[in-house]
N, C-alpha and C positions, 0 to 999 in steps of 0.2 A: 504494500500500500504506499502510495507516495504522500507527500505532504498535503497536497491539494485534496485528496480524497479523505484524509484524516480530519482536515479542517472542515470539509463539507459535512462529514459524519458528526462532528462534534457540534456544529451549528444546528443539525437536524435534531439532534438529541436535546440540545438547549431549547429549541423552539417547542418540542414535545412537552418538556418539563414546564415551560411557561405557560402553555395551554393548559396543563393539567392544574397548575397552581391558579390560573385565572379561573377556570371552571369551579375549582373548590372555593375560591373566595366568593364567587357569585353565588353559589349555593349557600354559604354561610350568611351572606347578606339577605338572600330571599328568606331564609329561615327566621332571621332577625326581623325582618319587615313583617312576615306572617305572624309571628309571635306578638308583635306590637309593644307598646311601652305599658308599665304598670303604673297605676295612679294610686297614691296613698291619700285617702280621703281624710279631711281635717277632723271627721267625727271619731276616727280611732285615736287621734292624739287627745281628743277631749275624754274619751273612755279610758285611755291609758292613764291620763293625769288624774282623772277622778279616783281611780283605783289606787294609785300610788298615794295620793293624798289621804284617802281613807285609811289605808295601811299605816301610814305614818301617824295619823291622828289616834287611832285605836292604840298603837304601840306607845304613843306618849301617855295617853290616859291610863292604861293598865299596867304598864311596866315602869313608869317612873314615880 
């Protein structure tokens, strides 16, 4: 195999690898878009805050 054939073969394998990587990244992006973004609703912060404050209040009343 001469130098030109080796170089052509290397370029072909690099192009194949780039195409695989491109397809893989497109699949990942498609999955991310299909999944969508999660939204944390403010009500959950209020519920968590209420529970934590009641726990702290009861701890303060009964253990101190």
